[in-house]
N, C-alpha and C positions, 0 to 999 in steps of 0.2 A: 399579326401586327406587333405583338410583344417581342417576338423573335427579331423582327426588323428593327425595332427601336433599340433592342439590346445590342445588335450588331452595329447599328449606327453610333450608339453611345461608346462602344468599345473602340471603333475606328476613330472617333473624335478624341477620345482620351489618349490613344496612342499617338495621334497627330500632335496634340498639345504637348505631350511628353518630349517628342523629338524636337519640337519648336523650342522648348526650353534649353535643350542641349545646344542647338545652333546659336541661340541668343547668348548663352554663356561663352561659347567659343568666340563669338564676335566681340563681346566685352573684353575678353582676355587679349584679343588682337588689338583692340583700341587702346588698352592699357599699355601694351608693349610698344605701340606706336608713340605713346606719350613719353616713353623712357628709352630713347634710342641708344643711350650710352650704357644701359643696364646697371644703373647706379642703385644699390640697395641700401645705402646708408652713408653717413658722413665720412667714414673711412674710405669708401670707394670714390666719393667726390674728391677728397683730399689726394688720393692716389692718382686720379686722372689729372688733377691740376699739377701735381709734381711731374708726371710724365710729359705734359705739355711744356712745362718750364724747362725740363731737361732737354727736350728736343730743340727748343729755341736757343738755349745756352750752348748746346753742342754745335748748332749751326754757326753761331758766332765764333766758337773756337776754331772750326774749320776755316772760316773766312780769315781769322787772324793768322792761322798757319800759312794759308796761301799768301797773304799780304807780307808776312815775315820772310817767306821763301823768295817772293818776288823782289823784296828790298835787297836781300842778300845777293841774289843773282844779278841784279842790275846795279850793284854798288860800284863795279869797275875798279875795285881796289881801294875805294874810299873807306878808311878805317872807321870813320864816324858812322857811316851808313851801315857798315857791317856790325858794329856794336849795337846800333839801334835794332837791327834785324835779329841779332842774337838775344837781345833783351826781350823783344816781342815773343820770340819762340820759347824762351825759358819761362816767362811769366804765363804764357798760354798753357804750357805744359803743367805748371804748378796749379793753375786754375782748373784744368781738366782733372787733375788728380784730386783736388779738393771737391770738385763737383761729383766725381765718382764715389768718393768716401762719404760725402753727405747723402748721396742717393742710397748707398748701402745701409747707412744708419737709419734713414727715414723708412726705407722698405722693411727693415727688421722690426722697427717699432710698430709700423702699421700691420705687419703680419702677427705680431704678438697681441695687439689691441683688437684688430678687426678680424 
């Protein structure tokens, strides 16, 4: 009878040990589900916000390039419309250069800080 109780206790102990491992893995999975963007600190949150803003501003720049090109092609020799199209294309280019420079500066600072 003692041998049976010993074997039963050993099996129960091993079962509970593996249950703890499964529960720990489940808790890790639940924690990962709560953090889908894998943000580990404020610098990661700031970097993700900057990346989203860069994508939005880049989309606006592409739309402005398309609009400026359309104005130029549809000007039919109208000097005023060509000038407006050139102005849009030039200022969009300056904006894209400023955007890229600011992104490089912020990325460098975030790399050094975080």
